[in-house]
Backbone of each chain as ProteinMPNN parsed JSONL, in Angstrom:
{"seq_chain_A": "MASEDPCFIGSKTTVRGQVSGKQDLVVEGRIEGHIRLESHLTVEESATVEADIEATIATLKGEVRGPVVATRSAVLEATARVAGKVSAPSITIVDGARFSGEIEMDVELPAGVVAGNA", "coords_chain_A": {"N_chain_A": [[395.788, -109.859, 243.887], [394.169, -109.916, 245.908], [395.426, -110.406, 248.222], [396.486, -107.475, 248.513], [394.745, -105.523, 249.835], [394.299, -104.311, 252.903], [393.591, -105.909, 255.956], [392.339, -105.066, 258.988], [391.582, -105.003, 262.496], [390.39, -102.71, 264.571], [390.994, -100.905, 267.59], [388.779, -100.761, 269.268], [387.407, -102.714, 268.684], [385.688, -105.51, 268.72], [386.064, -109.174, 267.714], [384.322, -112.265, 268.156], [384.681, -115.777, 267.38], [384.814, -117.565, 264.428], [388.289, -116.324, 262.522], [389.018, -116.48, 259.594], [391.46, -117.017, 256.747], [393.685, -115.709, 253.621], [395.149, -113.298, 253.91], [396.999, -110.842, 255.105], [396.928, -110.047, 258.529], [396.22, -107.407, 260.878], [395.588, -106.789, 264.116], [394.482, -104.55, 266.873], [392.753, -104.607, 268.52], [390.395, -106.705, 269.957], [390.094, -110.104, 269.89], [388.139, -113.189, 269.934], [388.335, -116.751, 270.175], [389.022, -118.366, 267.283], [391.703, -118.362, 264.854], [392.539, -118.689, 261.67], [395.134, -118.439, 259.645], [396.628, -117.861, 256.289], [398.867, -116.616, 256.228], [400.363, -113.611, 257.298], [400.361, -113.048, 260.957], [399.774, -110.28, 262.85], [399.975, -108.979, 265.922], [398.815, -106.309, 267.842], [400.307, -104.168, 270.319], [398.13, -103.006, 271.874], [396.381, -104.855, 271.503], [393.856, -107.716, 272.473], [394.491, -111.047, 272.52], [392.464, -114.151, 272.598], [392.587, -117.045, 271.278], [392.478, -120.0, 269.706], [395.255, -119.901, 267.374], [396.37, -120.026, 264.1], [399.09, -119.318, 261.951], [401.015, -117.988, 259.125], [403.463, -116.704, 259.511], [403.677, -115.459, 262.735], [403.383, -112.382, 264.523], [404.062, -111.293, 267.599], [402.884, -108.693, 269.894], [401.139, -108.08, 271.704], [398.795, -108.78, 273.941], [398.376, -112.405, 274.436], [396.382, -115.481, 274.616], [396.452, -118.813, 274.475], [397.039, -121.516, 272.329], [399.748, -121.001, 269.702], [400.481, -121.475, 266.625], [402.618, -121.626, 263.909], [403.635, -121.652, 260.554], [405.988, -120.782, 259.474], [407.51, -118.856, 261.062], [407.562, -117.463, 264.485], [407.386, -114.704, 266.392], [408.034, -113.101, 269.612], [407.498, -110.014, 270.69], [409.226, -107.429, 272.381], [406.97, -106.118, 273.942], [405.49, -108.201, 274.177], [402.789, -110.204, 275.898], [402.588, -113.374, 276.635], [400.501, -116.497, 276.933], [400.495, -119.967, 276.767], [401.056, -122.336, 274.547], [403.685, -122.289, 271.896], [404.303, -122.769, 268.94], [406.481, -123.388, 266.039], [408.605, -123.632, 263.429], [410.521, -121.605, 263.726], [411.439, -119.6, 266.308], [411.351, -116.548, 268.074], [412.397, -114.846, 270.841], [412.019, -111.483, 272.217], [414.108, -109.658, 274.286], [412.513, -108.395, 277.038], [409.892, -109.618, 276.64], [407.097, -111.189, 277.819], [406.256, -114.449, 278.918], [404.531, -117.269, 279.59], [404.358, -120.754, 279.351], [404.773, -123.215, 276.53], [407.657, -124.181, 274.201], [407.592, -125.06, 271.067], [409.59, -126.331, 268.889], [410.325, -128.262, 266.74], [412.683, -129.443, 266.32], [414.983, -130.936, 264.446], [417.249, -133.507, 265.297], [420.723, -134.325, 265.302], [422.082, -137.174, 263.87], [422.261, -139.712, 266.159], [421.875, -138.409, 268.645], [419.816, -137.875, 271.497], [416.668, -136.601, 272.109], [416.389, -134.678, 274.964], [418.884, -135.048, 276.154], [420.475, -132.807, 276.394]], "CA_chain_A": [[394.876, -108.656, 244.571], [393.211, -110.381, 247.151], [396.441, -109.894, 249.378], [396.796, -106.126, 248.46], [393.955, -104.546, 250.478], [394.62, -104.237, 254.155], [392.448, -106.472, 256.895], [392.627, -104.304, 260.411], [390.682, -105.169, 263.522], [390.769, -101.56, 265.249], [391.376, -101.05, 269.063], [387.624, -100.365, 269.929], [386.223, -103.766, 267.903], [385.791, -107.013, 269.303], [385.389, -110.426, 267.0], [383.952, -113.26, 268.802], [384.186, -116.538, 266.618], [386.318, -117.605, 263.462], [388.483, -115.427, 261.564], [390.119, -116.975, 258.51], [391.694, -116.183, 255.386], [394.53, -115.778, 253.494], [395.704, -111.99, 253.555], [397.698, -110.057, 256.548], [395.751, -109.454, 259.577], [396.539, -106.825, 262.091], [394.787, -106.933, 265.059], [394.885, -103.704, 267.505], [391.343, -104.822, 269.088], [389.933, -107.949, 270.707], [389.844, -111.551, 269.144], [388.124, -114.501, 271.026], [387.95, -118.188, 269.114], [390.147, -119.329, 266.261], [392.477, -117.526, 263.691], [393.407, -119.531, 260.852], [395.457, -117.345, 258.164], [397.629, -118.449, 255.516], [399.368, -115.33, 255.732], [401.211, -112.959, 258.56], [399.417, -112.079, 261.704], [400.622, -109.201, 264.03], [399.075, -108.691, 267.203], [399.576, -105.145, 268.304], [400.481, -103.903, 271.842], [397.024, -102.576, 272.213], [395.316, -105.755, 271.226], [394.333, -109.014, 273.351], [393.835, -112.362, 271.631], [392.253, -115.029, 273.395], [392.242, -117.582, 270.423], [393.656, -120.639, 268.824], [395.967, -119.715, 266.368], [397.2, -120.847, 263.429], [399.418, -118.454, 261.065], [402.437, -118.786, 258.57], [403.864, -115.799, 260.739], [403.031, -114.54, 263.793], [404.389, -111.385, 265.394], [402.737, -110.688, 268.754], [403.561, -107.56, 270.536], [400.127, -107.6, 272.71], [398.259, -109.966, 275.062], [397.877, -113.736, 273.722], [396.255, -116.829, 275.492], [396.172, -119.929, 273.679], [398.029, -122.163, 271.429], [399.923, -120.356, 268.601], [400.969, -122.464, 265.659], [403.169, -120.729, 262.982], [403.871, -122.785, 259.887], [407.135, -120.344, 259.324], [407.938, -118.359, 262.223], [406.838, -116.799, 265.547], [408.1, -113.681, 267.176], [407.533, -112.64, 270.305], [408.236, -108.925, 270.62], [409.404, -106.929, 273.704], [405.993, -105.769, 274.976], [404.203, -109.227, 274.204], [402.387, -111.047, 277.301], [401.869, -114.57, 275.885], [400.512, -117.671, 277.673], [399.935, -121.064, 276.016], [401.904, -123.215, 273.695], [404.256, -121.549, 270.673], [404.779, -124.053, 267.93], [406.822, -122.893, 265.209], [410.053, -123.977, 262.994], [411.571, -120.652, 263.894], [410.706, -118.662, 267.562], [412.427, -115.469, 268.493], [411.88, -114.061, 271.743], [412.978, -110.324, 272.302], [414.166, -109.369, 275.725], [411.196, -108.114, 277.632], [408.636, -110.194, 276.215], [406.598, -111.979, 278.713], [405.945, -115.814, 278.369], [404.515, -118.714, 280.231], [403.856, -122.13, 278.28], [405.749, -124.501, 276.133], [407.916, -123.876, 273.033], [407.91, -126.279, 270.35], [410.309, -125.971, 267.528], [410.549, -129.439, 265.955], [414.224, -129.39, 265.886], [415.432, -132.181, 263.782], [418.231, -133.508, 265.77], [421.548, -134.708, 264.622], [421.865, -138.488, 264.065], [422.856, -139.959, 267.452], [421.544, -137.344, 269.75], [418.287, -138.191, 271.786], [415.953, -135.408, 272.654], [416.374, -134.536, 276.515], [420.131, -135.175, 276.415], [421.087, -131.567, 276.083]], "C_chain_A": [[394.421, -108.481, 245.879], [394.178, -109.872, 248.425], [396.79, -108.655, 249.674], [395.934, -105.397, 249.569], [394.454, -105.108, 251.765], [393.515, -105.231, 255.136], [393.195, -106.082, 258.507], [391.471, -104.498, 261.207], [391.295, -104.036, 264.6], [390.431, -101.726, 266.795], [389.765, -101.073, 269.487], [386.683, -101.572, 269.37], [386.568, -104.938, 268.317], [385.264, -107.923, 268.249], [385.397, -111.413, 267.944], [383.588, -114.475, 267.659], [385.36, -116.724, 265.643], [386.677, -116.798, 262.629], [389.191, -116.439, 260.625], [390.404, -116.583, 257.034], [393.065, -116.268, 254.943], [395.565, -114.435, 253.208], [396.332, -111.498, 255.229], [396.663, -109.646, 256.996], [396.687, -108.558, 260.665], [395.565, -106.657, 262.892], [395.373, -105.663, 266.249], [393.872, -104.186, 268.681], [391.361, -105.924, 269.816], [389.49, -108.948, 269.799], [389.446, -112.762, 270.07], [387.787, -115.559, 269.958], [389.067, -118.512, 268.496], [390.409, -118.124, 265.257], [393.058, -118.413, 262.958], [393.935, -118.542, 259.31], [396.645, -118.204, 257.451], [398.647, -117.23, 255.101], [400.034, -114.745, 257.277], [399.904, -112.254, 259.365], [400.064, -111.488, 262.48], [399.283, -108.836, 264.859], [399.546, -107.432, 267.955], [399.621, -105.14, 269.506], [399.269, -103.73, 272.407], [395.75, -103.783, 272.475], [395.387, -107.015, 272.449], [393.166, -109.966, 272.642], [393.673, -113.504, 272.357], [391.688, -116.346, 272.193], [393.322, -118.551, 270.176], [394.327, -120.138, 267.513], [396.973, -120.116, 265.456], [397.603, -119.695, 262.323], [400.461, -119.02, 260.351], [403.355, -117.774, 259.285], [403.409, -115.123, 261.851], [403.781, -113.594, 264.742], [403.19, -110.574, 266.48], [403.513, -109.613, 269.388], [402.48, -107.341, 271.424], [399.879, -108.829, 273.724], [397.577, -111.143, 274.373], [397.733, -114.488, 274.726], [395.886, -117.563, 274.449], [397.146, -120.28, 272.732], [398.183, -121.166, 270.287], [400.823, -121.23, 267.641], [401.356, -121.59, 264.497], [403.819, -121.784, 261.93], [405.619, -122.19, 259.419], [407.88, -119.918, 260.396], [407.124, -117.597, 263.28], [407.65, -115.705, 266.104], [407.403, -113.059, 268.005], [408.368, -111.252, 270.855], [408.438, -108.555, 272.159], [408.07, -106.522, 274.618], [404.792, -107.076, 274.589], [404.02, -109.75, 275.479], [401.675, -112.278, 276.406], [401.796, -115.735, 276.888], [400.043, -118.709, 276.915], [401.309, -121.531, 275.526], [402.143, -122.33, 272.55], [404.721, -122.65, 269.921], [405.08, -123.199, 266.429], [408.454, -123.286, 264.941], [410.911, -122.785, 263.479], [410.742, -119.757, 264.94], [412.022, -117.764, 267.813], [411.442, -115.013, 269.822], [412.359, -112.779, 272.278], [412.863, -110.241, 273.882], [413.068, -108.546, 276.018], [410.129, -108.612, 277.439], [408.784, -110.944, 277.467], [406.184, -113.328, 278.609], [405.652, -116.871, 279.191], [403.944, -119.676, 279.246], [405.05, -122.845, 277.907], [406.142, -123.915, 274.478], [407.911, -125.109, 272.465], [408.657, -125.925, 268.875], [410.394, -127.205, 266.375], [411.486, -129.337, 265.585], [414.53, -131.02, 265.316], [416.596, -132.352, 264.477], [419.328, -134.298, 264.735], [421.482, -136.189, 264.925], [422.659, -139.212, 265.392], [422.525, -139.247, 268.579], [420.121, -137.404, 270.313], [417.876, -137.012, 272.473], [416.147, -135.638, 274.222], [417.917, -134.672, 276.769], [421.164, -134.039, 276.097], [422.414, -131.449, 276.498]], "O_chain_A": [[394.297, -107.528, 246.649], [393.813, -109.154, 249.356], [397.312, -108.4, 250.759], [396.574, -104.593, 250.247], [394.973, -106.223, 251.798], [392.36, -105.075, 254.74], [394.191, -106.587, 259.025], [390.373, -104.211, 260.73], [392.293, -104.218, 265.298], [389.663, -102.609, 267.178], [389.743, -101.763, 270.506], [385.461, -101.536, 269.509], [387.725, -105.357, 268.267], [384.152, -107.665, 267.789], [386.416, -111.531, 268.624], [382.526, -114.398, 267.041], [386.5, -116.29, 265.804], [385.831, -116.335, 261.863], [389.99, -117.219, 261.142], [389.645, -115.934, 256.314], [393.817, -116.858, 255.718], [396.548, -114.491, 252.469], [395.932, -111.959, 256.298], [395.714, -109.094, 256.438], [397.711, -109.004, 261.181], [394.502, -106.328, 262.365], [396.563, -105.718, 266.56], [394.309, -104.103, 269.829], [392.421, -106.178, 270.389], [388.594, -108.715, 268.987], [390.254, -113.271, 270.847], [387.067, -115.299, 268.993], [390.053, -118.923, 269.107], [389.636, -117.221, 264.936], [394.05, -118.998, 263.394], [393.297, -118.149, 258.333], [397.388, -119.02, 257.997], [399.087, -116.976, 253.98], [400.134, -115.495, 258.248], [399.002, -111.499, 259.004], [401.052, -112.056, 262.947], [398.12, -108.55, 264.572], [400.569, -107.478, 268.638], [399.021, -106.057, 270.066], [399.138, -104.262, 273.51], [394.737, -103.768, 273.174], [396.367, -107.307, 273.135], [391.969, -109.906, 272.36], [394.702, -113.987, 272.83], [390.488, -116.621, 272.193], [394.533, -118.359, 270.283], [393.564, -120.04, 266.552], [398.115, -120.466, 265.751], [396.672, -119.11, 261.769], [400.914, -120.138, 260.596], [404.289, -118.421, 259.76], [402.692, -114.132, 261.714], [404.62, -113.953, 265.568], [402.205, -109.842, 266.383], [404.743, -109.66, 269.397], [402.667, -106.34, 272.115], [400.718, -109.625, 274.145], [396.478, -111.039, 273.826], [398.516, -114.477, 275.676], [395.125, -117.149, 273.574], [398.002, -119.487, 272.339], [397.219, -120.542, 269.845], [401.912, -121.627, 268.057], [400.501, -120.817, 264.065], [404.487, -122.713, 262.384], [406.439, -123.037, 259.064], [408.888, -120.552, 260.709], [406.041, -117.116, 262.947], [408.831, -116.017, 266.257], [406.367, -112.479, 267.682], [409.51, -111.277, 271.315], [407.928, -109.225, 273.057], [408.11, -106.592, 275.846], [403.57, -106.959, 274.683], [404.995, -109.799, 276.23], [400.644, -112.234, 275.736], [402.759, -116.009, 277.604], [399.038, -118.415, 276.268], [402.403, -121.198, 275.982], [401.221, -121.648, 272.102], [405.563, -123.418, 270.388], [404.232, -122.55, 265.817], [409.337, -123.289, 265.799], [412.106, -123.039, 263.634], [409.656, -119.255, 264.653], [413.216, -118.063, 267.783], [410.219, -114.874, 269.852], [413.354, -112.98, 272.974], [411.914, -110.601, 274.578], [412.649, -107.906, 275.053], [409.187, -108.118, 278.059], [409.802, -111.285, 278.068], [405.302, -113.245, 277.755], [406.639, -117.499, 279.574], [403.11, -119.333, 278.408], [406.043, -123.073, 278.599], [405.334, -123.394, 273.709], [408.155, -126.136, 273.098], [408.141, -125.285, 267.958], [410.528, -126.926, 265.183], [411.557, -129.1, 264.379], [414.228, -132.056, 265.909], [417.278, -131.329, 264.428], [418.996, -134.782, 263.653], [420.968, -136.579, 265.973], [423.883, -139.088, 265.377], [423.053, -139.646, 269.617], [419.225, -136.975, 269.586], [418.585, -136.454, 273.311], [416.051, -136.782, 274.668], [418.184, -134.284, 277.906], [422.313, -134.19, 275.683], [423.04, -130.412, 276.278]]}, "seq_chain_B": "MANTVIGSSIVIDGEISGEEAITILGTVKGKVAVAQGVVIEAGATVEADIEGQTVTVSGKVTGNVTAREKLELRPESKMVGNAKAPRIVVADGASFKGNVDMDV", "coords_chain_B": {"N_chain_B": [[395.273, -94.965, 261.109], [392.17, -96.032, 262.132], [390.068, -97.347, 262.281], [388.26, -100.545, 261.425], [388.597, -102.852, 259.185], [387.785, -105.289, 257.291], [389.591, -107.841, 255.297], [389.347, -108.696, 251.85], [389.827, -111.449, 251.233], [389.217, -112.745, 253.722], [387.296, -114.235, 256.165], [384.984, -114.166, 258.405], [383.235, -115.944, 260.982], [381.156, -115.331, 263.233], [380.99, -112.976, 265.613], [380.817, -109.411, 265.255], [381.799, -106.854, 267.306], [381.868, -102.87, 268.39], [383.192, -99.826, 268.81], [383.759, -98.382, 266.706], [384.07, -97.594, 263.432], [383.396, -99.652, 260.592], [384.86, -101.281, 257.52], [383.804, -103.822, 254.988], [384.971, -106.173, 253.108], [385.115, -108.673, 252.777], [384.308, -111.815, 253.591], [381.34, -111.963, 256.294], [379.928, -113.994, 258.206], [377.013, -114.071, 260.681], [376.994, -112.024, 263.081], [376.962, -108.316, 263.138], [377.801, -105.552, 265.247], [377.722, -102.123, 265.743], [379.281, -99.254, 267.002], [379.308, -96.925, 265.052], [379.639, -96.392, 261.414], [378.89, -98.974, 259.134], [380.222, -100.169, 256.491], [379.598, -102.042, 253.47], [381.267, -103.04, 251.085], [381.51, -103.373, 247.521], [381.717, -106.808, 245.997], [382.077, -107.836, 248.79], [380.584, -110.159, 251.288], [377.876, -110.809, 253.02], [376.156, -112.472, 255.305], [374.29, -111.924, 257.897], [372.823, -110.329, 260.768], [372.797, -106.715, 261.082], [373.973, -104.074, 262.672], [374.363, -100.475, 262.926], [375.242, -96.987, 263.264], [375.063, -95.641, 260.58], [374.525, -97.535, 257.556], [376.134, -98.84, 254.595], [375.517, -100.182, 251.776], [377.169, -102.084, 249.438], [377.778, -104.226, 248.556], [376.91, -107.771, 248.952], [373.903, -108.762, 251.037], [372.561, -110.928, 253.434], [370.605, -110.837, 255.474], [368.696, -109.142, 258.614], [369.005, -105.375, 258.885], [369.858, -102.696, 260.687], [369.692, -99.231, 261.057], [370.686, -96.373, 262.968], [370.973, -94.139, 261.823], [370.881, -94.133, 259.012], [370.322, -96.027, 256.244], [371.723, -97.31, 253.441], [371.386, -97.908, 250.023], [373.536, -99.224, 247.608], [374.069, -98.766, 243.844], [374.664, -101.351, 242.843], [374.088, -103.133, 244.69], [373.091, -106.045, 246.784], [370.139, -106.855, 248.483], [368.783, -109.041, 251.254], [366.483, -109.409, 253.403], [365.264, -107.607, 256.342], [364.845, -104.045, 256.606], [365.383, -101.273, 258.657], [365.364, -98.299, 259.583], [365.657, -94.415, 260.165], [365.952, -93.006, 257.956], [365.935, -94.093, 254.793], [367.843, -95.335, 251.665], [367.177, -96.299, 248.633], [369.241, -96.941, 245.903], [368.85, -96.666, 242.235], [369.069, -99.513, 240.326], [369.781, -101.364, 242.677], [369.244, -104.282, 244.263], [366.322, -105.633, 246.159], [365.348, -107.293, 248.939], [362.566, -107.343, 250.97], [361.332, -106.428, 254.231], [360.607, -102.892, 255.188], [361.292, -100.698, 257.285], [360.703, -97.439, 258.475], [359.84, -96.556, 260.989], [357.588, -94.809, 261.1]], "CA_chain_B": [[394.019, -95.656, 260.473], [391.91, -96.357, 263.655], [388.705, -97.966, 261.477], [388.214, -101.818, 261.546], [388.872, -103.136, 257.848], [387.911, -107.065, 256.73], [389.886, -107.863, 253.865], [388.621, -109.528, 250.587], [389.995, -113.015, 251.567], [389.008, -113.017, 255.267], [386.275, -114.764, 256.545], [384.616, -114.467, 259.921], [382.154, -116.616, 261.433], [380.959, -115.191, 264.455], [380.283, -111.468, 266.041], [381.836, -108.277, 265.194], [380.982, -105.495, 267.633], [382.872, -102.188, 268.697], [382.665, -98.743, 268.994], [384.412, -97.663, 265.799], [383.313, -97.877, 261.884], [383.943, -100.841, 260.059], [384.348, -101.586, 256.567], [383.86, -105.318, 255.214], [385.328, -106.544, 251.964], [385.581, -110.098, 252.734], [382.845, -112.502, 254.097], [381.195, -112.193, 257.376], [378.478, -114.699, 258.801], [376.87, -114.038, 262.206], [376.342, -110.684, 263.606], [377.781, -107.255, 263.164], [376.798, -104.699, 265.875], [378.794, -101.367, 266.25], [378.529, -97.864, 267.192], [379.664, -95.938, 264.089], [379.118, -96.726, 260.412], [379.149, -99.802, 258.36], [380.382, -99.889, 254.894], [379.588, -103.297, 252.764], [382.024, -102.982, 249.638], [381.218, -104.572, 246.4], [382.21, -107.861, 246.536], [381.827, -108.37, 250.024], [379.262, -111.118, 251.415], [377.547, -110.847, 254.739], [374.963, -113.022, 255.766], [374.83, -111.274, 259.436], [371.891, -109.154, 261.26], [373.865, -105.658, 261.026], [373.566, -102.887, 263.408], [375.285, -99.313, 262.943], [375.048, -95.774, 262.792], [375.204, -95.584, 259.178], [374.9, -98.5, 256.974], [376.06, -98.209, 253.328], [375.568, -101.451, 251.234], [377.415, -101.907, 247.833], [377.684, -105.853, 248.618], [375.565, -108.691, 249.09], [373.727, -108.633, 252.379], [371.656, -111.361, 253.819], [369.876, -110.725, 257.021], [368.373, -107.831, 258.918], [369.981, -104.095, 259.002], [369.322, -101.643, 261.573], [370.73, -98.352, 261.173], [370.196, -95.585, 263.837], [370.71, -92.972, 261.261], [370.884, -94.108, 257.443], [370.765, -96.965, 255.48], [371.955, -96.877, 251.394], [371.512, -99.503, 249.244], [374.357, -98.501, 246.495], [373.328, -99.238, 242.334], [375.15, -102.566, 242.795], [373.84, -104.074, 246.148], [372.072, -107.091, 246.459], [370.092, -107.362, 250.102], [367.656, -110.228, 251.141], [366.444, -108.867, 254.781], [364.628, -106.553, 256.521], [365.574, -102.94, 256.927], [365.083, -100.269, 259.651], [366.279, -96.845, 259.815], [364.807, -93.629, 260.086], [366.457, -92.69, 256.449], [366.877, -95.498, 253.801], [368.103, -94.808, 250.369], [367.619, -97.287, 247.795], [369.605, -96.515, 244.231], [368.459, -97.323, 240.872], [369.816, -100.648, 240.325], [369.978, -102.026, 243.656], [368.099, -105.495, 244.36], [366.13, -105.918, 247.658], [363.826, -108.018, 249.184], [362.494, -107.347, 252.522], [360.352, -105.394, 254.82], [361.339, -101.527, 255.235], [360.345, -100.032, 258.652], [360.937, -96.299, 258.958], [359.535, -96.151, 262.303], [356.752, -93.93, 260.859]], "C_chain_B": [[393.358, -96.082, 261.823], [390.483, -97.357, 263.191], [389.541, -99.808, 261.188], [388.322, -101.997, 259.845], [388.844, -104.685, 257.546], [388.239, -107.047, 255.387], [389.053, -108.656, 253.029], [388.604, -110.705, 250.834], [389.498, -113.55, 252.64], [387.416, -113.388, 255.471], [385.934, -114.926, 257.937], [383.259, -114.977, 260.052], [382.042, -116.617, 262.825], [380.202, -113.67, 264.741], [381.285, -110.722, 266.008], [380.902, -107.247, 266.221], [382.151, -104.213, 267.882], [382.48, -100.76, 268.883], [383.37, -97.726, 267.75], [383.652, -98.527, 264.232], [384.322, -99.35, 261.364], [383.621, -101.245, 258.53], [384.448, -103.08, 256.198], [383.909, -105.492, 253.716], [385.312, -107.682, 251.719], [384.033, -110.816, 253.129], [382.567, -112.519, 255.674], [379.836, -112.78, 257.697], [378.372, -114.533, 260.666], [376.063, -112.655, 262.712], [377.393, -109.587, 263.615], [376.84, -106.273, 264.086], [378.09, -103.466, 266.109], [378.133, -100.145, 265.821], [378.575, -96.574, 265.763], [379.433, -96.662, 262.692], [379.683, -98.214, 259.803], [379.104, -99.922, 256.935], [380.648, -101.593, 254.389], [380.348, -103.404, 251.339], [381.355, -104.142, 248.827], [382.135, -105.578, 246.476], [382.087, -108.826, 247.872], [380.478, -109.511, 250.252], [379.171, -111.047, 252.947], [376.047, -111.491, 255.079], [375.128, -112.758, 257.59], [373.477, -110.567, 259.879], [373.035, -108.045, 261.458], [372.959, -104.285, 261.823], [374.575, -101.691, 263.557], [374.495, -98.015, 263.044], [374.19, -95.278, 261.669], [375.114, -96.717, 258.401], [375.153, -98.656, 255.513], [376.237, -99.83, 252.653], [375.985, -101.167, 249.92], [377.346, -103.436, 247.512], [376.775, -106.663, 248.494], [375.413, -108.726, 250.369], [372.52, -109.744, 252.15], [371.512, -111.429, 255.185], [369.394, -109.274, 257.472], [369.287, -106.928, 259.116], [368.949, -103.183, 259.554], [370.232, -100.541, 261.581], [370.138, -97.485, 262.027], [369.884, -94.238, 262.614], [370.125, -93.159, 259.666], [370.943, -95.304, 257.067], [370.889, -96.864, 253.942], [372.296, -97.913, 251.093], [371.969, -98.778, 248.01], [373.573, -99.084, 245.156], [373.468, -100.802, 242.364], [374.889, -103.673, 243.673], [373.137, -104.976, 245.746], [371.632, -107.192, 248.059], [368.797, -108.135, 250.015], [367.388, -109.666, 253.019], [365.519, -107.766, 255.123], [365.122, -105.02, 257.048], [364.874, -102.171, 257.778], [365.864, -99.395, 259.844], [365.165, -96.012, 259.705], [364.938, -92.855, 258.171], [366.574, -93.951, 255.615], [366.409, -94.987, 252.437], [368.276, -96.05, 249.417], [367.814, -96.609, 246.264], [368.965, -97.32, 243.35], [369.724, -98.285, 240.628], [370.257, -101.769, 241.46], [368.8, -103.131, 243.725], [368.07, -105.654, 245.897], [365.016, -106.532, 247.796], [363.828, -107.975, 250.704], [361.297, -106.261, 252.764], [361.248, -104.03, 254.888], [360.292, -101.059, 256.425], [361.157, -98.595, 258.851], [360.785, -95.764, 259.91], [358.449, -94.838, 262.058], [355.708, -93.671, 261.859]], "O_chain_B": [[394.145, -96.518, 262.662], [390.011, -98.086, 264.064], [390.688, -100.161, 260.917], [388.032, -100.955, 259.256], [389.915, -105.292, 257.57], [387.597, -106.519, 254.479], [388.09, -109.261, 253.499], [387.524, -111.29, 250.748], [389.29, -114.763, 252.666], [386.5, -112.785, 254.911], [386.527, -115.752, 258.63], [382.299, -114.568, 259.4], [382.535, -117.455, 263.58], [379.141, -113.298, 264.238], [382.396, -110.976, 266.473], [379.726, -106.925, 266.053], [383.314, -104.495, 267.595], [381.291, -100.569, 269.138], [383.473, -96.506, 267.883], [383.015, -99.57, 264.078], [385.424, -99.808, 261.666], [382.469, -101.509, 258.183], [385.129, -103.75, 256.974], [382.992, -105.021, 253.043], [385.467, -108.029, 250.548], [382.917, -110.331, 252.939], [383.433, -113.025, 256.388], [378.783, -112.176, 257.497], [379.197, -114.751, 261.553], [374.859, -112.397, 262.695], [378.537, -109.807, 264.014], [375.63, -106.112, 263.928], [379.197, -103.774, 266.551], [377.23, -99.852, 265.038], [377.891, -95.553, 265.695], [378.925, -97.767, 262.879], [380.852, -98.538, 260.017], [378.076, -99.792, 256.27], [381.596, -102.274, 254.779], [379.717, -104.005, 250.47], [380.891, -105.238, 249.141], [383.256, -105.381, 246.945], [382.025, -110.051, 247.974], [379.555, -109.62, 249.445], [380.04, -111.173, 253.809], [374.992, -110.858, 255.052], [375.933, -113.325, 258.329], [372.976, -110.121, 258.847], [374.114, -108.388, 261.942], [371.855, -103.773, 261.636], [375.571, -101.864, 264.259], [373.27, -97.976, 262.924], [373.087, -94.733, 261.692], [376.202, -97.229, 258.663], [374.053, -98.591, 254.964], [377.11, -100.572, 253.105], [375.461, -100.286, 249.238], [376.943, -103.866, 246.431], [375.748, -106.328, 247.904], [376.42, -108.733, 251.079], [371.727, -109.719, 251.21], [372.265, -112.043, 255.942], [369.669, -108.304, 256.767], [370.395, -107.309, 259.494], [367.794, -102.928, 259.213], [371.383, -100.676, 261.995], [368.915, -97.626, 262.043], [368.856, -93.564, 262.551], [369.184, -92.523, 259.191], [371.839, -95.895, 257.67], [370.014, -96.265, 253.316], [373.127, -98.705, 251.537], [371.271, -97.972, 247.396], [372.573, -99.784, 245.31], [372.537, -101.505, 241.971], [375.289, -104.83, 243.541], [372.565, -104.986, 244.656], [372.476, -107.527, 248.89], [367.948, -108.042, 249.129], [368.386, -109.634, 253.739], [365.036, -107.057, 254.24], [365.868, -105.019, 258.027], [363.652, -102.316, 257.735], [367.011, -99.584, 260.25], [364.044, -96.37, 259.345], [364.046, -92.355, 257.485], [367.422, -94.79, 255.92], [365.343, -94.496, 252.065], [369.309, -96.718, 249.397], [366.973, -95.991, 245.611], [368.571, -98.462, 243.588], [370.923, -98.013, 240.69], [370.904, -102.79, 241.225], [367.652, -102.923, 243.331], [369.006, -105.762, 246.689], [363.985, -106.466, 247.126], [364.693, -108.381, 251.481], [360.628, -105.571, 251.994], [362.459, -104.071, 254.669], [359.063, -101.048, 256.491], [362.26, -98.659, 259.393], [361.294, -94.664, 260.122], [358.519, -93.897, 262.848], [354.859, -92.804, 261.654]]}, "name": "protein", "num_of_chains": 2, "seq": "MASEDPCFIGSKTTVRGQVSGKQDLVVEGRIEGHIRLESHLTVEESATVEADIEATIATLKGEVRGPVVATRSAVLEATARVAGKVSAPSITIVDGARFSGEIEMDVELPAGVVAGNAMANTVIGSSIVIDGEISGEEAITILGTVKGKVAVAQGVVIEAGATVEADIEGQTVTVSGKVTGNVTAREKLELRPESKMVGNAKAPRIVVADGASFKGNVDMDV"}
């Protein structure tokens, strides 16, 4: 039941500090600080998030600054403006997304292939 | 849906501010200051000073509450802290410890 009710930060709301939890979070407003979710984080187009982000799935459509770690996948949608390091086993950058920073997918290379010899 | 909702499994440690109404079902520690109404639902735990146009409490609040219009403590609510509002309603069954200031 806990994961059924919605969690939503509206466009005119600012949260400063730490946000943690196990249910899906949709941000249209502003968050500064830390986000630690065992669930799906959606940063909408109108949102600004300046935070260390940890989530299972991160869907980024707005402005994000800070390291993003997604344990399953991260998607930078066409409207995303992201700066920082993005780490996830699966990362999608949609045409139109703006991103500056580092990508880490933790790829398991086949035996005999050394990283950097692409 | 334009309002902010803090879900039941969410914990926020810090400050929430804004121009729109907020409904809290989870846990908030720190400070809540919004221009519209604040609703603290049953099951929610708020350890924070709260400021809003109207403040409606059904859950647990520890902290000082300032409502510019009205503070309402519902039957199942528990509140420890000072209450300041021009109109304050404490329902039968609510538990409350603190000072009341109606600006008389």
